[in-house]
C-alpha positions in Angstrom: 113.8 107.3 104.9 112.2 105.0 107.5 111.8 101.3 107.7 109.3 100.0 105.2 107.0 97.0 105.8 106.8 94.0 103.6 104.5 91.0 104.0 104.7 87.4 102.7 101.5 86.1 101.4 102.5 82.9 103.1 100.7 84.6 106.1 97.5 84.2 104.1 98.0 80.7 102.8 95.1 79.2 104.8 92.6 81.8 103.8 93.7 81.5 100.2 93.6 77.7 100.2 90.1 77.6 101.8 89.0 80.2 99.2 88.2 82.8 101.9 90.5 85.2 100.0 91.7 85.4 96.5 95.0 86.9 95.4 93.6 90.4 95.1 92.0 90.1 98.6 95.4 89.2 100.0 97.1 92.2 98.3 94.4 94.6 99.5 94.8 93.4 103.1 98.6 93.9 102.8 98.1 97.4 101.4 95.5 98.3 104.1 98.1 97.5 106.8 100.6 99.9 105.2 103.0 97.4 103.6 104.5 98.3 100.3 106.4 95.1 99.7 104.9 91.7 99.1 106.2 88.2 98.6 103.8 86.0 96.8 103.7 82.2 96.7 103.7 81.8 92.9 103.3 78.0 93.0 100.1 78.4 94.9 98.7 81.7 93.8 99.5 81.8 90.1 97.9 79.0 88.1 100.2 79.4 85.1 103.5 79.7 87.1 106.3 79.6 86.0 105.1 80.5 82.4 103.3 83.8 83.1 100.9 85.1 80.4 100.9 88.7 79.3 97.3 88.7 80.6 98.5 87.8 84.1 101.4 90.3 84.0 99.0 93.1 83.0 96.7 92.1 85.9 99.6 92.1 88.3 100.8 95.5 87.2 97.2 96.7 87.8 97.4 95.3 91.3 100.7 97.2 91.9 99.1 100.4 90.8 95.9 100.1 92.8 97.5 98.8 96.0 100.9 100.6 95.8 102.9 97.5 96.3 106.0 96.0 94.7 107.2 92.5 94.5 110.7 91.5 95.3 111.4 88.0 96.2 114.1 85.3 96.0 112.9 82.0 94.8 114.9 78.8 94.9 113.9 77.0 91.7 113.9 73.3 91.3 114.8 72.0 87.8 114.6 68.3 87.1 114.7 67.4 90.8 117.7 69.5 91.6 118.2 72.9 93.1 119.8 75.3 90.7 123.3 76.7 91.5 124.0 79.9 93.3 125.2 81.4 90.0 122.0 80.4 88.2 119.9 81.7 91.1 121.9 85.0 91.1 121.2 85.4 87.4 117.5 84.8 87.8 117.4 87.3 90.8 119.1 89.9 88.6 116.5 89.5 85.9 113.7 89.6 88.5 114.8 92.9 90.1 115.8 94.7 86.9 
């Protein structure tokens, strides 16, 4: 099994911000270059973050199917102006990858 490519959508932040690309355009570009892993910028690219609707999750699963990508990321979460503990972050990461 060889090395797999992953891309952070941070690389597309300007195109996204300037509305030259939407989330699906970014995912398509990542897929075309052969990457199978993607890190999104949820605060920027998901309007309802962190409370994701079932509608968004269904749309996201569709993107994964169409573009053959998966999302695995580690997010430092700020709660009430403080960074969560390593234990809390580990717990969130465990839920994210399960």
